[in-house]
N, C-alpha and C positions, 0 to 999 in steps of 0.2 A: 856523344853517345850517352853520357850520364844524364844528360837532360831527357832524352827519350826514355831512359830507364825510369826515371822519376815520374814521367807522365803515365807510363805503363803501370808502376806500382799505384799510382793514385787511381787510375781507371779500375784496376783489380779491387782495391779497397772500396771503391764506390759501387762496383757490381756486387761484391759480398754484402755490403750493407743494404742495398736494394732488395736482394734475394732474401736476406734475413728478415727485413721488415715486412716483405710480402708473405713470407711464411708465417711469421708471427700474427699478422692480421688474419689470415686464413685459418690459423689455428684457434684464435679467439673467436671468430664467427661461428666456426664448427661447434665450439663448446657451448656457446650461448644457444644455438639451435637445439642442441642435443638436451640442454637443461629445459628449454621451453617444451620440447616434445615429451620429456620425462614428466614435467609438472602436468601437462594436458592428459598424459596417459594414466596419471594416478588420480585424477579427478573423476570418480565413478559415481559420486553422489554430490548433490548440492543441498543446502539448507535454506528453506524459505519459511516466512511467517505467514500463515493464512488466518485472517480475522474476519469478522462480520457474521453474516447469516449462513454459517455452516454448522454442522452438527458438533464437531470437536475442533474449535479453533486452537491454533497453537503453532509451535515450531514443528515442521515437518521435513523429513528427508525424502528426496525423489532422486530417481537416476539423472545423471548429467544428461542434458538433451531433452528432458521431460517437458511437457506442456502444462499450461495453467490447469487445465482440465484434470490432469492426473494428480497434481497437488491438491486440488479441491476434493477430489475423490478420496484421497488419503486423509483428508481432514473430516471424513465421514459424510461427505456430499453436502449438497445445498439444503437449506431449510425451505419449507414451502413459502416463506415470505421473501426468499432471495430474488433480487432483481438480476437475472442472469444476462440480461441485454446490456448491462453496463460493464461487462467483463469480456475481454478477448480471450476465450478458451483455448485458441490455438497458439497463444503466445508462448514463446520458449521462455522457460523460468531461468533466472540468474541466481547464483549463490548470494545469499543475504537479502533478497528482495522480499517486499512484503505484497501479498495479494489480499485486498480487502473486497469482500462481497457485500455490496450494499443491500439493504432491505428495500422492498418496493415502498414508495410514498403512500401515505394514507392508509396504512395496513393496519388493521386491528387484529392482533394475534395473540389476545389472551387465550390461553388454553391450547395454543398450537403444540402438538405433540411431534417431537422429531423422531426420525426413523430408529434412533436409539432408545426411543420410548420415554425420554425425559421432557417435561414441559420446558418449553423454551421462553421463560419470562424475561430472560435478559434481552430478548429481541423484539419486545413489544414495541410497536411503532409509537413514538411519542410525537406530539405536535410541537414544532419549533415556534415559539411564540414571536421570534424575531423575523421569520420568514413566511409564516402561514398566511394563507389567504383568509378572507371573511368567512367563505364557505368551509374551510378547514377548522377554523376557530369555533364556528357555529356547531360543529360536531361535539364539542367538549361539553361535559355535564354542567348545566347551570349557565351556559353561554348561548345566548340567542343571537339573532341578527344584529340587534341593537348594540349590545355589549361587544360583540365582534368587531363592529365599526369603531366603537370607542377605543379598543385595543389597537387597532391599526392607526387611529388618529393620534393616540398617545405615542406610538412608536415613530410616527412621521414627525411629530412635534419634538420629542425628547431624545430621539435616537434609539438604538437597540437596547433592550433590557440587559442588565448586567447580570442579574440573578433573577431566578423565577419568582422569588418573594417580591420583586419590584411590581409584578403584576397586581399587587394590592393597591398600588397608587392609581390605578385606573378606576374612574368613578363606576360605581356598581359592582365592584368585586371587593367583597369584605372577607374577613377571616374564614367564615364557614363556607362560602362559595370557593375560596381559594383551596381550603382543605380537600373539598370534593374533586378538584382537578389537578392538584399538584403532582400526583403520580402519573399523570398523562401528558405532562408538558415538559419541555426542555428548552435550552437557549442555545 
């Protein structure tokens, strides 16, 4: 009989252990779910960085669940040079994300006035001398079709320009021609 009492005690201890572990696991899982729910409930605002062709670029707070459109509107809206086709305005914003609004290519925006009334010289479209076509280069002051082709040939032979001043290495572009176009080019 003592052997059966030992087995009974063993089974009781084992049952208590199983019940205790199950209760502990359930309690832990419930605590984690509550913590996640409380964290989600407390996030009513998210912070995003809006840059590019908007009136007031910067760090913007929007409600959780907001769309890109709302963040852009809170950044003062799009500038006239903005290429809104490159942005998914319906995308949900996430905390910490960056929304960059590109400018339309080949845009001459000198004197564009934003809806806030300030001239947007910061968004003047510059010609990238590493990627521009001959037609784009031809639009620069003092650059005709022949020099545009020389720029492309130089780029193909020597690789991309490292600095805009390297443009003076192209035959036909001297100091005075470079000075006329240096504010309208980028790399």
